[in-house]
All heavy atoms as TSV, in Angstrom:
chain	resi	resn	atom	element	x	y	z
A	1	MET	N	N	174.678	112.739	253.699
A	1	MET	CA	C	173.637	113.639	253.285
A	1	MET	C	C	173.109	113.327	251.865
A	1	MET	O	O	173.928	113.043	251.009
A	1	MET	CB	C	174.124	115.095	253.365
A	1	MET	CG	C	173.048	116.103	253.120
A	1	MET	SD	S	173.526	117.743	253.568
A	1	MET	CE	C	173.786	118.514	252.026
A	2	ALA	N	N	171.819	113.364	251.636
A	2	ALA	CA	C	171.255	113.006	250.335
A	2	ALA	C	C	171.395	114.154	249.317
A	2	ALA	O	O	171.285	115.314	249.693
A	2	ALA	CB	C	169.837	112.679	250.581
A	3	ASN	N	N	171.676	113.717	248.094
A	3	ASN	CA	C	171.703	114.673	247.001
A	3	ASN	C	C	170.313	114.602	246.295
A	3	ASN	O	O	169.713	113.582	246.283
A	3	ASN	CB	C	172.781	114.310	246.015
A	3	ASN	CG	C	174.189	114.371	246.580
A	3	ASN	OD1	O	174.486	115.238	247.403
A	3	ASN	ND2	N	175.073	113.509	246.141
A	4	VAL	N	N	169.982	115.702	245.704
A	4	VAL	CA	C	168.767	115.772	244.892
A	4	VAL	C	C	169.222	116.054	243.426
A	4	VAL	O	O	169.895	117.040	243.192
A	4	VAL	CB	C	167.769	116.861	245.401
A	4	VAL	CG1	C	166.575	116.837	244.396
A	4	VAL	CG2	C	167.344	116.593	246.796
A	5	VAL	N	N	168.923	115.019	242.584
A	5	VAL	CA	C	169.344	115.208	241.224
A	5	VAL	C	C	168.118	115.396	240.353
A	5	VAL	O	O	167.160	114.579	240.408
A	5	VAL	CB	C	170.039	113.922	240.723
A	5	VAL	CG1	C	170.368	113.973	239.234
A	5	VAL	CG2	C	171.355	113.631	241.539
A	6	GLU	N	N	168.023	116.537	239.661
A	6	GLU	CA	C	166.848	116.883	238.791
A	6	GLU	C	C	167.374	116.996	237.379
A	6	GLU	O	O	168.262	117.688	237.024
A	6	GLU	CB	C	166.309	118.162	239.206
A	6	GLU	CG	C	165.664	118.193	240.618
A	6	GLU	CD	C	165.072	119.498	241.015
A	6	GLU	OE1	O	165.706	120.531	240.699
A	6	GLU	OE2	O	164.017	119.482	241.659
A	7	LEU	N	N	166.711	116.127	236.525
A	7	LEU	CA	C	167.135	116.023	235.163
A	7	LEU	C	C	165.979	116.243	234.179
A	7	LEU	O	O	164.849	115.865	234.451
A	7	LEU	CB	C	167.783	114.664	234.806
A	7	LEU	CG	C	168.951	114.230	235.696
A	7	LEU	CD1	C	169.311	112.845	235.458
A	7	LEU	CD2	C	170.132	115.232	235.435
A	8	LYS	N	N	166.318	116.807	232.943
A	8	LYS	CA	C	165.297	116.849	231.898
A	8	LYS	C	C	165.588	115.649	231.035
A	8	LYS	O	O	166.653	115.379	230.561
A	8	LYS	CB	C	165.739	118.131	231.048
A	8	LYS	CG	C	164.550	119.167	231.012
A	8	LYS	CD	C	165.037	120.305	230.183
A	8	LYS	CE	C	164.928	121.594	230.985
A	8	LYS	NZ	N	165.060	122.795	230.175
A	9	VAL	N	N	164.516	114.867	230.818
A	9	VAL	CA	C	164.574	113.607	230.052
A	9	VAL	C	C	163.272	113.532	229.161
A	9	VAL	O	O	162.265	113.941	229.486
A	9	VAL	CB	C	164.605	112.411	231.029
A	9	VAL	CG1	C	164.791	111.170	230.213
A	9	VAL	CG2	C	165.766	112.606	232.055
A	10	GLY	N	N	163.493	112.927	227.980
A	10	GLY	CA	C	162.307	112.737	227.104
A	10	GLY	C	C	161.355	111.655	227.671
A	10	GLY	O	O	161.836	110.546	227.844
A	11	LEU	N	N	160.189	112.094	228.051
A	11	LEU	CA	C	159.196	111.147	228.600
A	11	LEU	C	C	157.910	111.139	227.738
A	11	LEU	O	O	156.861	111.493	228.166
A	11	LEU	CB	C	158.931	111.532	229.992
A	11	LEU	CG	C	160.046	111.693	230.985
A	11	LEU	CD1	C	159.586	112.419	232.294
A	11	LEU	CD2	C	160.621	110.350	231.286
A	12	HIS	N	N	158.074	110.721	226.496
A	12	HIS	CA	C	156.959	110.867	225.579
A	12	HIS	C	C	155.924	109.719	225.644
A	12	HIS	O	O	154.812	109.800	225.124
A	12	HIS	CB	C	157.479	111.038	224.146
A	12	HIS	CG	C	158.275	112.349	224.040
A	12	HIS	ND1	N	159.585	112.413	224.106
A	12	HIS	CD2	C	157.793	113.583	223.825
A	12	HIS	CE1	C	159.979	113.670	223.944
A	12	HIS	NE2	N	158.880	114.435	223.828
A	13	CYS	N	N	156.396	108.495	226.114
A	13	CYS	CA	C	155.518	107.425	226.094
A	13	CYS	C	C	155.682	106.564	227.294
A	13	CYS	O	O	156.751	106.755	228.059
A	13	CYS	CB	C	155.753	106.537	224.824
A	13	CYS	SG	S	157.364	105.828	224.732
A	14	ASP	N	N	154.780	105.649	227.502
A	14	ASP	CA	C	154.910	104.759	228.747
A	14	ASP	C	C	156.122	103.894	228.669
A	14	ASP	O	O	156.761	103.646	229.733
A	14	ASP	CB	C	153.671	103.885	228.838
A	14	ASP	CG	C	152.444	104.636	229.282
A	14	ASP	OD1	O	152.584	105.751	229.863
A	14	ASP	OD2	O	151.314	104.166	229.079
A	15	GLU	N	N	156.541	103.464	227.468
A	15	GLU	CA	C	157.732	102.685	227.317
A	15	GLU	C	C	158.985	103.420	227.774
A	15	GLU	O	O	159.858	102.887	228.415
A	15	GLU	CB	C	157.795	102.125	225.867
A	15	GLU	CG	C	158.828	100.998	225.744
A	15	GLU	CD	C	158.412	99.759	226.575
A	15	GLU	OE1	O	157.193	99.505	226.725
A	15	GLU	OE2	O	159.261	99.057	227.032
A	16	CYS	N	N	159.053	104.676	227.397
A	16	CYS	CA	C	160.228	105.557	227.847
A	16	CYS	C	C	160.268	105.570	229.397
A	16	CYS	O	O	161.300	105.410	230.052
A	16	CYS	CB	C	160.078	106.989	227.356
A	16	CYS	SG	S	160.128	107.210	225.566
A	17	ILE	N	N	159.156	105.771	229.970
A	17	ILE	CA	C	159.097	105.930	231.480
A	17	ILE	C	C	159.507	104.590	232.063
A	17	ILE	O	O	160.294	104.572	233.003
A	17	ILE	CB	C	157.661	106.335	231.882
A	17	ILE	CG1	C	157.378	107.733	231.361
A	17	ILE	CG2	C	157.517	106.250	233.425
A	17	ILE	CD1	C	155.899	108.104	231.453
A	18	LYS	N	N	159.066	103.449	231.572
A	18	LYS	CA	C	159.394	102.197	232.101
A	18	LYS	C	C	160.864	101.926	232.024
A	18	LYS	O	O	161.520	101.436	232.951
A	18	LYS	CB	C	158.641	101.024	231.380
A	18	LYS	CG	C	157.147	100.976	231.787
A	18	LYS	CD	C	156.543	99.919	230.905
A	18	LYS	CE	C	155.042	99.869	231.092
A	18	LYS	NZ	N	154.320	98.863	230.279
A	19	LYS	N	N	161.497	102.192	230.831
A	19	LYS	CA	C	162.902	102.064	230.738
A	19	LYS	C	C	163.656	102.883	231.692
A	19	LYS	O	O	164.731	102.506	232.211
A	19	LYS	CB	C	163.353	102.345	229.275
A	19	LYS	CG	C	162.915	101.315	228.279
A	19	LYS	CD	C	163.336	101.708	226.858
A	19	LYS	CE	C	162.849	100.687	225.871
A	19	LYS	NZ	N	163.280	101.075	224.481
A	20	ILE	N	N	163.272	104.127	231.808
A	20	ILE	CA	C	164.057	105.073	232.721
A	20	ILE	C	C	163.931	104.596	234.185
A	20	ILE	O	O	164.877	104.604	234.902
A	20	ILE	CB	C	163.579	106.550	232.503
A	20	ILE	CG1	C	163.937	106.989	231.166
A	20	ILE	CG2	C	164.006	107.384	233.615
A	20	ILE	CD1	C	163.226	108.273	230.698
A	21	LEU	N	N	162.736	104.237	234.611
A	21	LEU	CA	C	162.566	103.723	235.899
A	21	LEU	C	C	163.414	102.496	236.200
A	21	LEU	O	O	164.104	102.382	237.264
A	21	LEU	CB	C	161.089	103.367	236.244
A	21	LEU	CG	C	160.180	104.591	236.453
A	21	LEU	CD1	C	158.742	104.107	236.559
A	21	LEU	CD2	C	160.546	105.324	237.769
A	22	LYS	N	N	163.425	101.566	235.278
A	22	LYS	CA	C	164.285	100.380	235.380
A	22	LYS	C	C	165.743	100.712	235.533
A	22	LYS	O	O	166.459	100.142	236.298
A	22	LYS	CB	C	163.988	99.448	234.166
A	22	LYS	CG	C	164.612	98.069	234.315
A	22	LYS	CD	C	164.238	97.233	233.125
A	22	LYS	CE	C	164.871	95.825	233.183
A	22	LYS	NZ	N	164.482	95.035	232.110
A	23	ALA	N	N	166.170	101.642	234.728
A	23	ALA	CA	C	167.594	102.075	234.729
A	23	ALA	C	C	167.912	102.708	236.044
A	23	ALA	O	O	169.014	102.432	236.644
A	23	ALA	CB	C	167.879	103.033	233.590
A	24	ILE	N	N	167.067	103.587	236.583
A	24	ILE	CA	C	167.321	104.257	237.873
A	24	ILE	C	C	167.395	103.266	238.983
A	24	ILE	O	O	168.237	103.320	239.865
A	24	ILE	CB	C	166.243	105.336	238.135
A	24	ILE	CG1	C	166.387	106.519	237.195
A	24	ILE	CG2	C	166.309	105.741	239.567
A	24	ILE	CD1	C	165.246	107.496	237.212
A	25	LYS	N	N	166.507	102.224	238.928
A	25	LYS	CA	C	166.540	101.200	239.981
A	25	LYS	C	C	167.788	100.393	239.974
A	25	LYS	O	O	168.113	99.790	241.033
A	25	LYS	CB	C	165.275	100.284	239.867
A	25	LYS	CG	C	163.994	100.958	240.128
A	25	LYS	CD	C	162.799	100.054	239.860
A	25	LYS	CE	C	161.529	100.813	240.120
A	25	LYS	NZ	N	160.312	99.953	239.763
A	26	LYS	N	N	168.526	100.267	238.878
A	26	LYS	CA	C	169.754	99.489	238.791
A	26	LYS	C	C	170.965	100.266	239.343
A	26	LYS	O	O	172.001	99.597	239.460
A	26	LYS	CB	C	169.989	99.070	237.356
A	26	LYS	CG	C	169.030	97.964	236.878
A	26	LYS	CD	C	169.420	97.546	235.548
A	26	LYS	CE	C	168.571	96.401	235.078
A	26	LYS	NZ	N	168.925	95.920	233.761
A	27	ILE	N	N	170.781	101.507	239.574
A	27	ILE	CA	C	171.981	102.292	240.084
A	27	ILE	C	C	172.427	101.692	241.419
A	27	ILE	O	O	171.632	101.532	242.368
A	27	ILE	CB	C	171.641	103.769	240.259
A	27	ILE	CG1	C	171.334	104.372	238.941
A	27	ILE	CG2	C	172.739	104.575	240.948
A	27	ILE	CD1	C	170.788	105.872	238.952
A	28	GLN	N	N	173.744	101.345	241.518
A	28	GLN	CA	C	174.277	100.802	242.717
A	28	GLN	C	C	174.556	101.837	243.758
A	28	GLN	O	O	175.737	102.075	244.141
A	28	GLN	CB	C	175.530	99.975	242.435
A	28	GLN	CG	C	175.259	98.903	241.457
A	28	GLN	CD	C	174.267	97.801	242.037
A	28	GLN	OE1	O	174.369	97.450	243.149
A	28	GLN	NE2	N	173.437	97.352	241.217
A	29	ALA	N	N	173.574	102.553	244.274
A	29	ALA	CA	C	173.712	103.627	245.197
A	29	ALA	C	C	172.499	103.572	246.171
A	29	ALA	O	O	171.559	102.883	245.947
A	29	ALA	CB	C	173.840	104.946	244.568
A	30	ASP	N	N	172.636	104.359	247.269
A	30	ASP	CA	C	171.549	104.498	248.211
A	30	ASP	C	C	170.565	105.402	247.650
A	30	ASP	O	O	170.579	106.645	248.041
A	30	ASP	CB	C	172.090	104.826	249.568
A	30	ASP	CG	C	172.955	103.809	250.152
A	30	ASP	OD1	O	172.634	102.604	249.884
A	30	ASP	OD2	O	173.883	104.168	250.832
A	31	ILE	N	N	169.530	105.041	246.820
A	31	ILE	CA	C	168.541	105.928	246.356
A	31	ILE	C	C	167.361	105.910	247.326
A	31	ILE	O	O	166.855	104.861	247.636
A	31	ILE	CB	C	168.032	105.472	244.983
A	31	ILE	CG1	C	169.208	105.697	243.998
A	31	ILE	CG2	C	166.855	106.318	244.563
A	31	ILE	CD1	C	168.880	105.314	242.566
A	32	GLU	N	N	167.010	107.046	247.850
A	32	GLU	CA	C	165.865	107.133	248.797
A	32	GLU	C	C	164.555	107.300	248.077
A	32	GLU	O	O	163.628	106.583	248.476
A	32	GLU	CB	C	166.159	108.351	249.724
A	32	GLU	CG	C	167.387	108.186	250.633
A	32	GLU	CD	C	167.759	109.464	251.396
A	32	GLU	OE1	O	166.895	110.360	251.474
A	32	GLU	OE2	O	168.886	109.480	251.873
A	33	THR	N	N	164.478	108.174	247.077
A	33	THR	CA	C	163.236	108.407	246.366
A	33	THR	C	C	163.576	108.707	244.961
A	33	THR	O	O	164.659	109.157	244.607
A	33	THR	CB	C	162.407	109.562	246.926
A	33	THR	OG1	O	163.137	110.759	246.817
A	33	THR	CG2	C	162.082	109.346	248.423
A	34	TYR	N	N	162.559	108.531	244.070
A	34	TYR	CA	C	162.651	108.960	242.720
A	34	TYR	C	C	161.171	109.359	242.266
A	34	TYR	O	O	160.250	108.758	242.676
A	34	TYR	CB	C	163.261	107.889	241.804
A	34	TYR	CG	C	162.706	106.591	241.844
A	34	TYR	CD1	C	161.611	106.221	241.053
A	34	TYR	CD2	C	163.242	105.663	242.647
A	34	TYR	CE1	C	161.108	104.923	241.139
A	34	TYR	CE2	C	162.666	104.376	242.706
A	34	TYR	CZ	C	161.662	104.005	241.997
A	34	TYR	OH	O	161.082	102.777	242.078
A	35	ASP	N	N	161.143	110.304	241.340
A	35	ASP	CA	C	159.917	110.788	240.825
A	35	ASP	C	C	160.014	111.138	239.422
A	35	ASP	O	O	161.077	111.676	238.975
A	35	ASP	CB	C	159.468	112.004	241.681
A	35	ASP	CG	C	158.088	112.531	241.280
A	35	ASP	OD1	O	157.110	111.753	241.374
A	35	ASP	OD2	O	157.986	113.701	240.815
A	36	ILE	N	N	158.989	110.929	238.656
A	36	ILE	CA	C	158.904	111.357	237.253
A	36	ILE	C	C	157.771	112.225	237.032
A	36	ILE	O	O	156.648	111.855	237.404
A	36	ILE	CB	C	158.795	110.081	236.306
A	36	ILE	CG1	C	160.111	109.294	236.509
A	36	ILE	CG2	C	158.515	110.498	234.854
A	36	ILE	CD1	C	160.199	108.127	235.486
A	37	ASP	N	N	157.943	113.420	236.525
A	37	ASP	CA	C	157.001	114.414	236.136
A	37	ASP	C	C	156.829	114.518	234.643
A	37	ASP	O	O	157.669	115.075	233.966
A	37	ASP	CB	C	157.259	115.749	236.761
A	37	ASP	CG	C	156.145	116.791	236.574
A	37	ASP	OD1	O	155.418	116.704	235.447
A	37	ASP	OD2	O	155.980	117.674	237.418
A	38	THR	N	N	155.797	113.792	234.098
A	38	THR	CA	C	155.711	113.674	232.608
A	38	THR	C	C	155.370	114.991	232.002
A	38	THR	O	O	155.693	115.192	230.811
A	38	THR	CB	C	154.648	112.629	232.229
A	38	THR	OG1	O	153.432	112.923	232.879
A	38	THR	CG2	C	155.095	111.214	232.659
A	39	GLN	N	N	154.702	115.914	232.682
A	39	GLN	CA	C	154.329	117.225	232.130
A	39	GLN	C	C	155.572	118.100	231.953
A	39	GLN	O	O	155.636	118.848	230.988
A	39	GLN	CB	C	153.250	117.861	232.982
A	39	GLN	CG	C	151.940	117.258	232.892
A	39	GLN	CD	C	150.864	117.994	233.623
A	39	GLN	OE1	O	151.122	118.733	234.592
A	39	GLN	NE2	N	149.626	117.894	233.128
A	40	LEU	N	N	156.545	117.969	232.885
A	40	LEU	CA	C	157.725	118.815	232.800
A	40	LEU	C	C	158.889	118.063	232.143
A	40	LEU	O	O	159.989	118.646	231.975
A	40	LEU	CB	C	158.068	119.296	234.192
A	40	LEU	CG	C	157.185	120.289	234.889
A	40	LEU	CD1	C	157.600	120.440	236.342
A	40	LEU	CD2	C	156.956	121.552	234.138
A	41	ASN	N	N	158.671	116.764	231.819
A	41	ASN	CA	C	159.777	115.912	231.348
A	41	ASN	C	C	160.960	115.951	232.380
A	41	ASN	O	O	162.165	116.128	232.015
A	41	ASN	CB	C	160.280	116.382	229.959
A	41	ASN	CG	C	159.310	116.017	228.921
A	41	ASN	OD1	O	158.875	114.883	228.840
A	41	ASN	ND2	N	158.996	116.989	228.058
A	42	LYS	N	N	160.595	115.790	233.672
A	42	LYS	CA	C	161.550	115.926	234.680
A	42	LYS	C	C	161.677	114.612	235.503
A	42	LYS	O	O	160.661	114.006	235.894
A	42	LYS	CB	C	161.108	117.061	235.609
A	42	LYS	CG	C	162.071	117.394	236.697
A	42	LYS	CD	C	161.569	118.580	237.486
A	42	LYS	CE	C	162.461	119.037	238.548
A	42	LYS	NZ	N	162.001	120.274	239.269
A	43	VAL	N	N	162.948	114.288	235.818
A	43	VAL	CA	C	163.198	113.045	236.657
A	43	VAL	C	C	163.929	113.610	237.868
A	43	VAL	O	O	164.955	114.337	237.675
A	43	VAL	CB	C	164.040	112.050	235.914
A	43	VAL	CG1	C	164.460	110.929	236.794
A	43	VAL	CG2	C	163.297	111.516	234.687
A	44	THR	N	N	163.430	113.276	238.998
A	44	THR	CA	C	164.108	113.741	240.291
A	44	THR	C	C	164.488	112.419	241.070
A	44	THR	O	O	163.677	111.529	241.285
A	44	THR	CB	C	163.176	114.586	241.116
A	44	THR	OG1	O	162.675	115.662	240.349
A	44	THR	CG2	C	163.825	115.078	242.398
A	45	VAL	N	N	165.769	112.352	241.446
A	45	VAL	CA	C	166.283	111.263	242.270
A	45	VAL	C	C	166.940	111.794	243.433
A	45	VAL	O	O	167.713	112.731	243.358
A	45	VAL	CB	C	167.360	110.431	241.374
A	45	VAL	CG1	C	167.896	109.255	242.197
A	45	VAL	CG2	C	166.728	109.931	240.062
A	46	THR	N	N	166.551	111.270	244.585
A	46	THR	CA	C	167.176	111.711	245.888
A	46	THR	C	C	167.917	110.522	246.480
A	46	THR	O	O	167.378	109.418	246.561
A	46	THR	CB	C	166.057	112.158	246.858
A	46	THR	OG1	O	165.299	113.147	246.203
A	46	THR	CG2	C	166.621	112.703	248.150
A	47	GLY	N	N	169.132	110.778	246.976
A	47	GLY	CA	C	169.900	109.813	247.597
A	47	GLY	C	C	171.359	109.990	247.457
A	47	GLY	O	O	171.773	111.093	247.084
A	48	ASN	N	N	172.169	109.058	247.759
A	48	ASN	CA	C	173.581	109.070	247.651
A	48	ASN	C	C	174.079	108.821	246.263
A	48	ASN	O	O	174.623	107.719	245.912
A	48	ASN	CB	C	174.269	108.050	248.685
A	48	ASN	CG	C	175.716	108.218	248.708
A	48	ASN	OD1	O	176.244	109.226	248.332
A	48	ASN	ND2	N	176.412	107.184	249.138
A	49	VAL	N	N	173.704	109.726	245.358
A	49	VAL	CA	C	173.884	109.539	243.946
A	49	VAL	C	C	174.250	110.927	243.254
A	49	VAL	O	O	173.786	111.914	243.772
A	49	VAL	CB	C	172.702	108.893	243.214
A	49	VAL	CG1	C	171.439	109.834	243.352
A	49	VAL	CG2	C	172.949	108.511	241.830
A	50	SER	N	N	175.124	110.884	242.272
A	50	SER	CA	C	175.453	112.163	241.573
A	50	SER	C	C	174.614	112.326	240.272
A	50	SER	O	O	174.107	111.208	239.736
A	50	SER	CB	C	176.911	112.202	241.238
A	50	SER	OG	O	177.218	111.217	240.227
A	51	SER	N	N	174.583	113.489	239.771
A	51	SER	CA	C	173.789	113.693	238.530
A	51	SER	C	C	174.534	112.903	237.424
A	51	SER	O	O	173.831	112.380	236.477
A	51	SER	CB	C	173.702	115.179	238.269
A	51	SER	OG	O	174.984	115.804	238.139
A	52	GLU	N	N	175.835	112.836	237.449
A	52	GLU	CA	C	176.616	112.104	236.430
A	52	GLU	C	C	176.274	110.680	236.403
A	52	GLU	O	O	176.102	110.071	235.327
A	52	GLU	CB	C	178.161	112.297	236.632
A	52	GLU	CG	C	178.607	113.655	236.392
A	52	GLU	CD	C	178.470	114.617	237.581
A	52	GLU	OE1	O	178.087	114.136	238.701
A	52	GLU	OE2	O	178.541	115.845	237.362
A	53	GLU	N	N	175.988	110.081	237.579
A	53	GLU	CA	C	175.620	108.653	237.603
A	53	GLU	C	C	174.310	108.369	236.983
A	53	GLU	O	O	174.119	107.478	236.201
A	53	GLU	CB	C	175.582	108.138	239.073
A	53	GLU	CG	C	176.910	107.992	239.713
A	53	GLU	CD	C	176.786	107.612	241.209
A	53	GLU	OE1	O	176.486	108.513	242.038
A	53	GLU	OE2	O	176.959	106.372	241.528
A	54	VAL	N	N	173.326	109.270	237.230
A	54	VAL	CA	C	171.922	109.100	236.733
A	54	VAL	C	C	172.001	109.400	235.309
A	54	VAL	O	O	171.336	108.657	234.507
A	54	VAL	CB	C	171.013	110.044	237.517
A	54	VAL	CG1	C	169.563	109.834	236.949
A	54	VAL	CG2	C	171.032	109.769	238.996
A	55	ILE	N	N	172.673	110.425	234.823
A	55	ILE	CA	C	172.759	110.738	233.385
A	55	ILE	C	C	173.420	109.552	232.684
A	55	ILE	O	O	172.916	109.079	231.519
A	55	ILE	CB	C	173.530	112.007	233.136
A	55	ILE	CG1	C	172.681	113.191	233.614
A	55	ILE	CG2	C	173.938	112.164	231.659
A	55	ILE	CD1	C	173.423	114.522	233.646
A	56	ARG	N	N	174.348	108.928	233.223
A	56	ARG	CA	C	175.128	107.817	232.576
A	56	ARG	C	C	174.149	106.635	232.346
A	56	ARG	O	O	174.128	106.051	231.262
A	56	ARG	CB	C	176.357	107.406	233.390
A	56	ARG	CG	C	177.169	106.360	232.653
A	56	ARG	CD	C	178.469	106.034	233.377
A	56	ARG	NE	N	178.227	105.563	234.742
A	56	ARG	CZ	C	178.614	106.200	235.810
A	56	ARG	NH1	N	179.316	107.336	235.716
A	56	ARG	NH2	N	178.449	105.774	237.032
A	57	VAL	N	N	173.394	106.249	233.362
A	57	VAL	CA	C	172.466	105.076	233.185
A	57	VAL	C	C	171.364	105.369	232.178
A	57	VAL	O	O	170.935	104.557	231.413
A	57	VAL	CB	C	171.884	104.555	234.476
A	57	VAL	CG1	C	172.979	104.119	235.396
A	57	VAL	CG2	C	171.034	105.536	235.214
A	58	ILE	N	N	170.922	106.666	232.138
A	58	ILE	CA	C	169.808	107.042	231.216
A	58	ILE	C	C	170.392	107.070	229.802
A	58	ILE	O	O	169.817	106.582	228.797
A	58	ILE	CB	C	169.252	108.400	231.585
A	58	ILE	CG1	C	168.385	108.252	232.940
A	58	ILE	CG2	C	168.327	108.975	230.464
A	58	ILE	CD1	C	167.867	109.554	233.492
A	59	HIS	N	N	171.659	107.535	229.631
A	59	HIS	CA	C	172.285	107.522	228.271
A	59	HIS	C	C	172.519	106.060	227.802
A	59	HIS	O	O	172.365	105.762	226.592
A	59	HIS	CB	C	173.625	108.199	228.322
A	59	HIS	CG	C	173.486	109.711	228.265
A	59	HIS	ND1	N	174.544	110.555	228.324
A	59	HIS	CD2	C	172.424	110.564	228.236
A	59	HIS	CE1	C	174.135	111.843	228.377
A	59	HIS	NE2	N	172.836	111.795	228.303
A	60	LYS	N	N	172.827	105.182	228.738
A	60	LYS	CA	C	172.996	103.681	228.362
A	60	LYS	C	C	171.764	103.084	227.723
A	60	LYS	O	O	171.873	102.160	226.933
A	60	LYS	CB	C	173.385	102.925	229.632
A	60	LYS	CG	C	174.853	102.970	229.991
A	60	LYS	CD	C	175.148	102.001	231.072
A	60	LYS	CE	C	176.614	102.028	231.439
A	60	LYS	NZ	N	176.928	101.016	232.538
A	61	ILE	N	N	170.564	103.527	228.048
A	61	ILE	CA	C	169.348	103.051	227.457
A	61	ILE	C	C	168.929	103.839	226.281
A	61	ILE	O	O	167.828	103.632	225.764
A	61	ILE	CB	C	168.210	102.938	228.578
A	61	ILE	CG1	C	167.835	104.290	229.030
A	61	ILE	CG2	C	168.520	101.969	229.612
A	61	ILE	CD1	C	166.519	104.308	229.830
A	62	GLY	N	N	169.805	104.784	225.805
A	62	GLY	CA	C	169.516	105.502	224.513
A	62	GLY	C	C	168.693	106.748	224.738
A	62	GLY	O	O	168.219	107.295	223.701
A	63	LYS	N	N	168.569	107.260	225.918
A	63	LYS	CA	C	167.803	108.451	226.181
A	63	LYS	C	C	168.744	109.621	226.420
A	63	LYS	O	O	169.859	109.509	226.880
A	63	LYS	CB	C	166.870	108.306	227.411
A	63	LYS	CG	C	165.871	107.206	227.281
A	63	LYS	CD	C	164.912	107.546	226.166
A	63	LYS	CE	C	163.931	106.410	225.897
A	63	LYS	NZ	N	163.210	106.588	224.705
A	64	THR	N	N	168.307	110.797	226.166
A	64	THR	CA	C	169.021	112.091	226.367
A	64	THR	C	C	168.568	112.600	227.694
A	64	THR	O	O	167.377	112.652	228.013
A	64	THR	CB	C	168.773	113.040	225.256
A	64	THR	OG1	O	169.132	112.502	224.002
A	64	THR	CG2	C	169.565	114.295	225.480
A	65	ALA	N	N	169.563	112.961	228.518
A	65	ALA	CA	C	169.318	113.604	229.806
A	65	ALA	C	C	170.244	114.722	230.083
A	65	ALA	O	O	171.406	114.638	229.745
A	65	ALA	CB	C	169.425	112.600	230.942
A	66	THR	N	N	169.682	115.884	230.532
A	66	THR	CA	C	170.533	117.005	230.916
A	66	THR	C	C	170.145	117.472	232.278
A	66	THR	O	O	168.974	117.196	232.721
A	66	THR	CB	C	170.398	118.149	229.919
A	66	THR	OG1	O	168.999	118.533	229.898
A	66	THR	CG2	C	170.800	117.787	228.532
A	67	THR	N	N	171.048	118.152	233.016
A	67	THR	CA	C	170.710	118.668	234.324
A	67	THR	C	C	169.616	119.719	234.096
A	67	THR	O	O	169.541	120.351	233.031
A	67	THR	CB	C	171.881	119.245	235.046
A	67	THR	OG1	O	172.527	120.254	234.119
A	67	THR	CG2	C	172.917	118.176	235.318
A	68	TRP	N	N	168.809	119.820	235.092
A	68	TRP	CA	C	167.617	120.716	235.011
A	68	TRP	C	C	168.028	122.139	234.717
A	68	TRP	O	O	167.367	122.876	234.037
A	68	TRP	CB	C	166.786	120.626	236.286
A	68	TRP	CG	C	165.449	121.307	236.174
A	68	TRP	CD1	C	165.065	122.406	236.765
A	68	TRP	CD2	C	164.328	120.844	235.364
A	68	TRP	NE1	N	163.746	122.690	236.395
A	68	TRP	CE2	C	163.351	121.710	235.509
A	68	TRP	CE3	C	164.202	119.778	234.502
A	68	TRP	CZ2	C	162.057	121.642	234.903
A	68	TRP	CZ3	C	162.945	119.650	233.870
A	68	TRP	CH2	C	161.933	120.571	234.034
A	69	GLU	N	N	169.201	122.567	235.243
A	69	GLU	CA	C	169.743	123.942	235.058
A	69	GLU	C	C	170.320	124.178	233.718
A	69	GLU	O	O	170.488	125.286	233.307
A	69	GLU	CB	C	170.758	124.252	236.138
A	69	GLU	CG	C	170.315	124.142	237.561
A	69	GLU	CD	C	170.368	122.717	238.072
A	69	GLU	OE1	O	171.125	121.906	237.534
A	69	GLU	OE2	O	169.612	122.420	239.064
A	70	ALA	N	N	170.730	123.081	233.028
A	70	ALA	CA	C	171.378	123.220	231.729
A	70	ALA	C	C	170.493	123.911	230.665
A	70	ALA	O	O	169.282	123.698	230.675
A	70	ALA	CB	C	171.894	121.843	231.176
A	71	GLU	N	N	171.085	124.610	229.750
A	71	GLU	CA	C	170.368	125.171	228.700
A	71	GLU	C	C	170.041	124.167	227.621
A	71	GLU	O	O	170.651	123.165	227.497
A	71	GLU	CB	C	171.123	126.340	228.053
A	71	GLU	CG	C	171.278	127.558	228.966
A	71	GLU	CD	C	171.794	128.734	228.238
A	71	GLU	OE1	O	171.007	129.535	227.635
A	71	GLU	OE2	O	173.063	128.932	228.212
A	72	GLY	N	N	168.993	124.414	226.813
A	72	GLY	CA	C	168.573	123.483	225.829
A	72	GLY	C	C	167.563	122.591	226.419
A	72	GLY	O	O	167.534	122.411	227.665
A	73	ASP	N	N	166.723	122.052	225.546
A	73	ASP	CA	C	165.669	121.199	226.201
A	73	ASP	C	C	166.043	119.799	226.461
A	73	ASP	O	O	165.527	119.082	227.335
A	73	ASP	CB	C	164.358	121.266	225.389
A	73	ASP	CG	C	164.471	120.611	224.001
A	73	ASP	OD1	O	165.499	119.971	223.698
A	73	ASP	OD2	O	163.487	120.626	223.256
A	74	GLY	N	N	167.036	119.261	225.754
A	74	GLY	CA	C	167.528	117.888	225.974
A	74	GLY	C	C	166.396	116.808	225.930
A	74	GLY	O	O	166.530	115.790	226.528
A	75	VAL	N	N	165.331	117.113	225.253
A	75	VAL	CA	C	164.161	116.197	225.292
A	75	VAL	C	C	164.016	115.511	223.978
A	75	VAL	O	O	163.675	116.104	222.979
A	75	VAL	CB	C	162.881	116.985	225.659
A	75	VAL	CG1	C	161.677	116.121	225.605
A	75	VAL	CG2	C	163.004	117.656	227.006
A	76	THR	N	N	164.306	114.196	223.911
A	76	THR	CA	C	164.106	113.399	222.750
A	76	THR	C	C	163.576	111.993	223.266
A	76	THR	O	O	163.916	111.585	224.347
A	76	THR	CB	C	165.358	113.178	221.902
A	76	THR	OG1	O	166.377	112.600	222.742
A	76	THR	CG2	C	165.828	114.466	221.294
A	77	CYS	N	N	162.824	111.456	222.476
A	77	CYS	CA	C	162.178	110.152	222.821
A	77	CYS	C	C	162.882	108.990	222.114
A	77	CYS	O	O	163.362	109.167	221.084
A	77	CYS	CB	C	160.710	110.109	222.586
A	77	CYS	SG	S	159.865	108.668	223.254
């Protein structure tokens, strides 16, 4: 069964978005879909992946990511 991971991530510029997409694509899991909402600073990944895995790859590229439910904005570019 597919998991839906929703994260708050800083998406202030095109370069940020490119780096995040590249990192998500490198996850060694069965990712079915991914979506980036720049207005909400929200990244949604669907597939056989955990929120911890997605947060880890985003942190590796120097970005801050928090689960959508977590308090605080977690948004830095």
